[in-house]
C-alpha positions as MATLAB code, in Angstrom:
seq = 'MATATINSDVKDKGLATHGKLRIEWADRMMPVLQLIRERFADEKPLTGVRIAACLHVTSETANLMRTLQEGGADAVLCASNPLSTQDDVAASLVEDFGIPTFAIKGEDEQSYYRHIATALDHEPHITMDDGCDLVTVAHKERSELLGNMLGGTEETTTGVIRLRSMEENKVLRYPIVAVNEANTKHLFDNRYGTGQSSLDGILRLTNVLLAGHTVVVCGYGWCGRGIAARAKGAGANVIVTEVNPLYALEAAMDGFQVMPLLDAAARGDVFITVTGNAHVLDREHFAVMKDGAIVANAGHFNVEINIPALRDLAASSAIVREQVEEFTLANGNRISLLSDGRLVNLSGAEGHPASVMDMSFANQALSTEYVVQNHAQLENRVYTVPTEIDASVARLKLAAMGLTIDALTPEQEKYLSSWEEGT';
ca = [
     -14.715  -22.474  -19.836;
     -17.137  -23.673  -17.157;
     -17.755  -21.034  -14.515;
     -20.215  -22.651  -12.132;
     -17.670  -22.902   -9.326;
     -16.053  -19.496   -9.850;
     -16.804  -17.087   -7.042;
     -17.542  -13.617   -8.414;
     -19.629  -10.491   -8.057;
     -20.160   -8.686  -11.360;
     -23.071   -6.704  -12.731;
     -24.240   -9.039  -15.495;
     -22.481  -12.123  -16.849;
     -24.521  -11.709  -20.009;
     -22.207   -8.816  -20.926;
     -19.275  -11.203  -21.341;
     -19.431  -11.506  -25.136;
     -18.963   -7.770  -25.624;
     -16.355   -7.674  -22.879;
     -14.263  -10.349  -24.573;
     -14.241   -8.324  -27.800;
     -12.932   -5.314  -25.865;
     -10.251   -7.413  -24.177;
      -9.118   -8.822  -27.514;
      -9.088   -5.344  -29.093;
      -6.883   -4.007  -26.297;
      -4.606   -7.044  -26.576;
      -3.769   -6.123  -30.175;
      -2.148   -2.946  -28.891;
      -0.237   -4.606  -26.056;
       2.581   -6.470  -27.842;
       5.046   -6.305  -24.931;
       2.584   -7.972  -22.576;
       1.845  -10.537  -25.291;
       5.521  -11.509  -25.418;
       5.670  -11.815  -21.637;
       2.479  -13.896  -21.641;
       3.979  -16.280  -24.207;
       7.099  -16.740  -22.074;
       5.029  -17.127  -18.906;
       2.951  -19.831  -20.618;
       6.135  -21.799  -21.352;
       8.003  -21.239  -18.086;
       5.150  -20.976  -15.524;
       7.174  -18.789  -13.105;
       4.147  -18.090  -10.902;
       3.015  -21.662  -10.342;
       1.433  -22.089   -6.920;
       1.377  -18.353   -6.221;
      -1.908  -16.812   -5.081;
      -2.377  -13.191   -6.164;
      -4.982  -10.681   -5.035;
      -5.155   -7.713   -7.407;
      -6.977   -4.478   -6.595;
      -6.875   -2.598   -9.905;
      -9.088   -0.681  -12.306;
     -11.122   -3.418  -13.994;
     -10.569   -2.492  -17.628;
      -9.806   -4.333  -20.853;
      -6.093   -3.601  -20.368;
      -6.139   -4.976  -16.817;
      -7.860   -8.076  -18.143;
      -4.846   -8.789  -20.317;
      -2.555   -8.432  -17.310;
      -4.712  -10.924  -15.394;
      -4.550  -13.320  -18.356;
      -0.758  -13.013  -18.299;
      -0.566  -13.813  -14.585;
      -2.886  -16.765  -15.132;
      -0.724  -18.077  -18.002;
       2.262  -17.819  -15.663;
       0.596  -20.298  -13.341;
      -0.785  -17.850  -10.775;
      -4.054  -18.375   -8.954;
      -5.313  -14.797   -9.220;
      -8.419  -12.887   -8.146;
      -9.351   -9.307   -9.023;
     -11.334   -6.548   -7.343;
     -11.849   -2.895   -8.258;
      -9.557   -0.132   -7.014;
     -12.156    2.570   -7.667;
     -15.974    2.398   -7.485;
     -16.436    4.092  -10.870;
     -13.620    2.628  -12.955;
     -14.995   -0.856  -13.634;
     -15.974   -1.853  -17.159;
     -18.843   -4.221  -16.377;
     -18.599   -6.163  -19.621;
     -14.893   -6.776  -19.062;
     -15.563   -7.978  -15.510;
     -18.151  -10.404  -16.864;
     -15.766  -11.731  -19.509;
     -12.993  -12.292  -16.980;
     -15.336  -14.599  -15.097;
     -17.110  -16.289  -18.000;
     -14.344  -16.549  -20.595;
     -11.156  -16.696  -18.548;
     -12.258  -18.185  -15.236;
     -10.760  -15.383  -13.147;
     -12.725  -14.592   -9.956;
     -13.662  -10.924  -10.230;
     -15.430   -8.681   -7.724;
     -16.289   -5.332   -9.267;
     -19.398   -3.415  -10.313;
     -19.300    0.068  -11.770;
     -20.984    2.474   -9.363;
     -20.693    0.168   -6.353;
     -21.146    1.901   -3.016;
     -18.412    2.157   -0.413;
     -19.698   -0.844    1.523;
     -19.600   -3.033   -1.596;
     -16.181   -1.690   -2.539;
     -14.632   -2.730    0.753;
     -16.551   -6.009    0.805;
     -14.950   -6.858   -2.521;
     -11.505   -6.039   -1.137;
     -12.217   -8.296    1.842;
     -13.274  -11.082   -0.525;
     -10.053  -10.707   -2.499;
      -8.091  -11.031    0.751;
     -10.069  -14.168    1.588;
      -8.003  -15.705   -1.218;
      -5.086  -15.627    1.282;
      -2.696  -14.155   -1.278;
       1.061  -14.494   -1.414;
       1.252  -11.381   -3.603;
      -0.846   -8.206   -3.531;
      -1.146   -6.051   -6.621;
      -2.508   -2.636   -5.700;
      -3.603    0.614   -7.302;
      -3.915    3.158   -4.503;
      -2.843    0.998   -1.530;
      -6.357    0.197   -0.281;
      -5.751   -3.546   -0.492;
      -2.475   -3.304    1.423;
      -3.990   -0.969    4.010;
      -6.965   -3.241    4.683;
      -4.638   -6.245    4.945;
      -2.484   -4.457    7.523;
      -5.358   -2.992    9.532;
      -7.940   -5.763    9.444;
      -6.328   -8.990    8.206;
      -2.952   -9.047    9.884;
      -3.115  -12.846   10.162;
      -2.457  -12.964    6.399;
       0.731  -10.911    6.466;
       3.051  -13.701    7.512;
       2.449  -15.567    4.240;
       2.952  -12.533    2.017;
       5.948  -12.729   -0.311;
       5.520   -9.143   -1.469;
       3.455   -6.881   -3.638;
       3.364   -4.209   -6.318;
       1.862   -0.706   -6.400;
       0.725    1.095   -9.558;
       0.023    4.695   -8.520;
       1.712    7.782   -7.123;
      -0.933    8.004   -4.408;
      -0.339    4.420   -3.378;
       3.438    4.853   -3.290;
       3.047    7.903   -1.043;
       0.972    5.858    1.389;
       3.406    2.947    1.280;
       6.427    5.149    1.930;
       4.596    6.526    4.959;
       4.021    2.962    6.163;
       7.706    2.174    5.636;
       8.805    5.319    7.459;
       6.538    4.480   10.381;
       7.867    0.906   10.371;
       4.453   -0.693    9.950;
       4.931   -2.158    6.454;
       5.057   -5.927    6.924;
       6.198   -7.109    3.495;
       8.165   -5.715    0.525;
       6.453   -3.728   -2.213;
       7.798   -2.896   -5.666;
       6.705    0.602   -6.699;
       5.800   -0.042  -10.332;
       4.716    3.595  -10.526;
       8.364    4.665  -10.202;
       9.536    2.783  -13.290;
      10.545    5.177  -16.064;
       8.567    3.109  -18.549;
       5.534    3.701  -16.338;
       5.514    7.291  -15.146;
       7.199    8.834  -18.181;
       4.591    7.304  -20.482;
       1.515    6.076  -18.587;
       1.297    9.150  -16.363;
       2.226   11.715  -18.996;
       0.753   10.392  -22.239;
      -1.912    8.107  -20.793;
      -3.344   10.434  -18.148;
      -2.824   13.422  -20.408;
      -4.993   12.024  -23.178;
      -7.536   10.004  -21.214;
      -8.363   12.749  -18.689;
      -9.311   15.169  -21.434;
     -11.165   12.333  -23.165;
     -13.278   11.811  -20.042;
     -14.041   15.520  -19.687;
     -15.009   15.846  -23.343;
     -17.239   12.759  -23.275;
     -19.079   13.978  -20.192;
     -19.467   17.645  -21.177;
     -18.716   18.097  -24.900;
     -17.068   21.373  -23.873;
     -14.862   23.176  -26.392;
     -11.308   23.487  -25.098;
     -10.015   25.843  -27.777;
     -10.072   29.422  -26.554;
     -11.080   28.464  -23.036;
      -8.902   28.469  -19.929;
      -7.941   25.138  -18.403;
      -6.437   25.193  -14.916;
      -4.214   22.204  -14.151;
      -3.619   21.801  -10.418;
      -0.298   20.016  -10.071;
       2.595   19.646  -12.506;
       3.879   16.176  -11.810;
       4.062   13.729  -14.698;
       0.272   13.509  -14.957;
      -0.126   17.277  -14.796;
       2.547   17.746  -17.453;
       0.634   15.448  -19.778;
      -2.734   17.090  -19.196;
      -1.319   20.590  -19.637;
       0.437   19.661  -22.891;
      -2.640   18.054  -24.391;
      -4.946   20.876  -23.319;
      -2.554   23.331  -24.934;
      -2.536   21.187  -28.069;
      -6.332   21.431  -28.170;
      -6.091   25.230  -28.210;
      -6.788   25.933  -24.544;
      -5.161   28.685  -22.521;
      -3.474   26.700  -19.756;
      -2.756   27.857  -16.220;
      -0.689   25.645  -13.909;
      -0.839   25.872  -10.123;
       1.836   24.280   -7.937;
       3.334   24.194   -4.449;
       6.672   22.790   -5.622;
       8.948   25.625   -6.805;
      10.909   23.374   -9.169;
       7.769   22.077  -10.888;
       6.343   25.591  -11.048;
       9.527   26.837  -12.703;
       9.394   23.983  -15.186;
       5.763   24.787  -16.041;
       6.676   28.428  -16.650;
       9.560   27.422  -18.918;
       7.250   25.050  -20.770;
       5.210   28.118  -21.692;
       2.329   27.902  -19.239;
       0.971   30.613  -16.987;
       1.805   29.927  -13.338;
      -0.037   31.561  -10.461;
      -1.681   30.850   -7.080;
      -4.829   28.764   -7.323;
      -6.994   31.486   -5.818;
      -6.009   33.799   -8.681;
      -6.576   31.055  -11.240;
      -9.961   30.182   -9.730;
     -11.480   33.426  -11.015;
     -10.118   32.858  -14.540;
     -10.625   29.184  -15.273;
     -13.337   27.517  -17.309;
     -12.203   23.929  -16.656;
     -10.296   22.815  -13.534;
      -8.428   19.506  -13.316;
      -6.815   18.392  -10.054;
      -3.953   15.926  -10.310;
      -1.929   16.277   -7.104;
      -2.642   13.259   -4.909;
      -3.495   15.625   -2.055;
      -6.677   16.618   -0.237;
      -8.904   19.682   -0.702;
      -6.874   21.241   -3.482;
     -10.010   22.909   -4.805;
     -11.706   24.296   -1.704;
     -14.400   26.652   -0.502;
     -12.519   29.882   -1.267;
     -11.906   28.739   -4.836;
     -15.529   27.773   -5.515;
     -16.681   31.150   -4.216;
     -14.862   33.072   -6.970;
     -15.348   30.712   -9.914;
     -17.122   31.820  -13.074;
     -20.654   30.805  -13.880;
     -20.408   27.500  -15.758;
     -17.045   26.402  -14.377;
     -16.314   22.685  -14.715;
     -14.304   20.855  -12.054;
     -12.811   17.386  -12.479;
     -10.237   15.205  -10.747;
      -7.589   13.051  -12.393;
      -5.930   12.010   -9.121;
      -6.589    8.620   -7.566;
      -8.985    9.514   -4.734;
     -11.944   11.899   -4.757;
     -10.579   14.046   -1.933;
      -8.778   16.555   -4.140;
     -12.018   18.494   -4.612;
     -13.674   19.448   -1.323;
     -17.108   18.194   -2.303;
     -18.707   18.701    1.142;
     -17.667   22.376    1.015;
     -19.140   22.721   -2.461;
     -22.411   21.188   -1.305;
     -22.451   23.507    1.694;
     -21.975   26.576   -0.511;
     -24.652   25.548   -2.982;
     -28.236   26.754   -2.789;
     -29.269   23.787   -4.938;
     -27.857   20.988   -7.063;
     -29.079   18.773   -9.893;
     -27.817   16.027  -12.202;
     -27.820   17.733  -15.606;
     -25.967   15.098  -17.660;
     -24.673   11.616  -16.945;
     -22.007   11.977  -14.217;
     -22.390   15.768  -14.223;
     -23.777   17.350  -11.047;
     -24.424   21.075  -11.297;
     -24.259   23.174   -8.114;
     -25.928   26.582   -8.083;
     -24.367   28.961   -5.572;
     -26.180   31.741   -3.727;
     -24.830   34.298   -6.220;
     -26.406   32.357   -9.091;
     -23.138   30.973  -10.483;
     -23.186   27.327  -11.504;
     -20.320   24.872  -10.995;
     -20.383   21.435  -12.646;
     -18.695   18.552  -10.805;
     -17.750   15.563  -12.951;
     -17.962   11.933  -11.809;
     -18.393   12.803   -8.131;
     -14.783   13.975   -8.128;
     -13.454   10.524   -8.969;
     -10.908    9.634  -11.651;
     -12.434   11.330  -14.672;
     -10.392    9.392  -17.203;
     -11.778    6.056  -16.006;
     -15.232    7.091  -14.850;
     -15.984    9.294  -17.859;
     -13.957    7.466  -20.493;
     -12.027    4.198  -20.875;
      -8.829    5.043  -19.045;
      -5.411    5.008  -20.656;
      -4.953    3.745  -24.218;
      -3.900    0.105  -24.340;
      -0.599    0.869  -26.066;
       0.654    2.853  -23.055;
      -0.759    0.428  -20.480;
       1.237   -2.218  -22.325;
       4.390   -0.890  -20.656;
       2.821   -0.357  -17.232;
       1.398   -3.852  -17.063;
       4.574   -5.375  -18.477;
       6.276   -3.831  -15.435;
       3.569   -5.304  -13.197;
       4.004   -8.807  -14.583;
       7.807   -8.749  -14.513;
       7.924   -7.153  -11.051;
       5.627   -9.875   -9.745;
       7.973  -12.492  -11.169;
      10.910  -10.638   -9.575;
       9.259  -10.645   -6.133;
       8.473  -14.352   -6.354;
      12.073  -15.151   -7.297;
      13.789  -12.779   -4.859;
      11.453  -12.378   -1.864;
      13.850  -14.081    0.538;
      16.391  -11.277   -0.009;
      13.908   -8.400    0.166;
      13.246   -6.338    3.292;
       9.931   -4.880    4.384;
      10.242   -1.665    2.431;
       9.337   -0.002   -0.868;
      11.587   -0.881   -3.807;
      11.888    0.721   -7.200;
      11.542   -1.476  -10.261;
      14.954   -3.020  -11.026;
      16.742   -1.139  -13.804;
      17.089   -4.258  -15.924;
      13.294   -4.752  -15.925;
      12.674   -1.123  -16.843;
      15.213   -1.294  -19.672;
      13.882   -4.604  -20.987;
      10.363   -3.194  -21.207;
      11.690   -0.200  -23.152;
      13.610   -2.465  -25.544;
      10.596   -4.672  -26.144;
       8.401   -1.634  -26.772;
      10.875   -0.193  -29.273;
      10.999   -3.521  -31.089;
       7.201   -3.716  -31.172;
       7.138   -0.235  -32.713;
       9.648   -1.291  -35.358;
      12.324    1.040  -34.021;
      16.029    0.365  -33.620;
      18.661    2.401  -31.809;
      22.439    2.626  -31.702;
      24.709    0.758  -29.299;
      27.865    2.029  -27.645;
      31.115    0.995  -29.248;
      33.743   -0.718  -27.057;
      35.719    2.528  -27.170;
      32.734    4.516  -25.936;
      32.011    2.026  -23.149;
      35.629    2.237  -22.023;
      35.532    6.050  -22.070;
      32.360    6.194  -19.971;
      33.766    3.809  -17.378;
      37.156    5.503  -17.019;
      38.368    8.604  -15.262;
      41.809    9.101  -16.780;
      40.798   10.867  -19.984;
      39.858   14.541  -19.890;
      40.352   17.562  -22.096;
];
């Protein structure tokens, strides 16, 4: 495909050959998205629709963008995190698939927001976001675009929190489907995807042994549940910290130690924040950590670890391995910060396995189609993914895995819909 006229900003277009191989490898493990792409190619439900997507630029995302393109969309892509871009994939999207892409791994904040601005220059009808930065910039700086917006989708817990705040404050100007809230997203992507890929990132960056060591998981939402379970499976002693009494109770009944973070700070060897909140690991926690403690973040933004406080406490710091900055405190204890506190699963590894992103991105594609078809009836608020979409993704995934399940008999359906019968 000729690319001379395609606007883009990627690290090196010469990486495209390797990037295409990665995209094709991921596609093998994304059968649900394949089926949707085949239907989209026949029906073209997104014809004439301009889409601006702000997502992690990975091989799995590339297959989502291909699906939108096959559906007739005119789509552009920028990064939703400065460290999550796979540069060879970005190059292949431009060179092999003709999709304008604006993403470079390690880009500074100025470049990051310039790329978002460029994506908005596309004057999209649909925004596809992962963290709500694209939507926020559109509302704050490009309000002239909002009148043409049909709607959007949001992939993350952090983004949904921000969007619900916008809705509550009555500043959200177009409808958003919270893909993150789909059961086939958060029950699988968040739990199994984040659970595996976060530990993968930590192990790649540090080669630390988990067995016999203490891993502190800060937050026991779906992502925290997954990380805790996989750390336990690797032989770690797992401590969970929480502010939600229900989640804390669940963690205790799942067999994990539960305690205040300040108590856990003196015991942990590896700390993983996954709360979506700010300054979870803070000055008082760093002050009591063991020599050699490792701190990482699996939440969307790098505010969960108070990095300025850590720098202020440190007598010195040095880069000791790729994406590992070691801080030496006045008492001589060393604390290693991974990936500048950014998403460790994407910055240190490759993000979620393709087979779990298959469901998440199937929800993205189908929710986009839903918004295009139903935007006239939607209000300016946050919607959950329609139940029928969620269920269809689950059915397709079961079929792809070669699994079949039972169906209710007419008698059972009648019983469940009636009130007359009792004991």
